[in-house]
C-alpha positions, 0 to 999 in steps of 0.5 A: 463476427456472430462467432465472436458475440458469445465470446464477447457476452461471456467475458462481459458477464465474467467482468461484472461478477468480478467488479461486483464482488466485495473488497477484501479485508486488505483493502478496506480502509485500516486505522492510522497506526497508534503505537509510537514510532521509536526509530523511523527510516526516510524514504529515499527519493527514486532518482526517476522519480525526482527527475520527473518531479513526481510527487504525491502521498504513498499509503501503506497497510502495515501489521506491526510485531508485538516486538515492534518490527514491521512484520508486512506491508501492503501498497494500498495507494500511490504512484507505483514509481514511489511506492517501492521507496516507501516500502522499503523504508517503512519495513526499517521502522521500529515502533514500541512494543506492545502485547500483540501485533497490531494493523494500521495505515501509514502515509509518506508524502513525497515532495521533489522540493 
């Protein structure tokens, strides 16, 4: 038992360091997207999620290219059974063109009814 005590102490110290590090830029809250959506594709409700009556909001951080296409998405929150459907839909969205790429937060609400 005494052999494991130093390893346990090291593991706890390591966990404390990892948990105390500041959030990355991607984890900080993003403002809502201010560019107008030109073409919006609704998410496909996953069959299993519908049968289980899962609902909720999926939050995505998006980067929109100057031409209005969605350059990248990152899931910021939401039920894991719903997130892929949200990502797939938002990647097909088109925004109005702008001189430079923009960042923002998109929320999609899933309701089984």
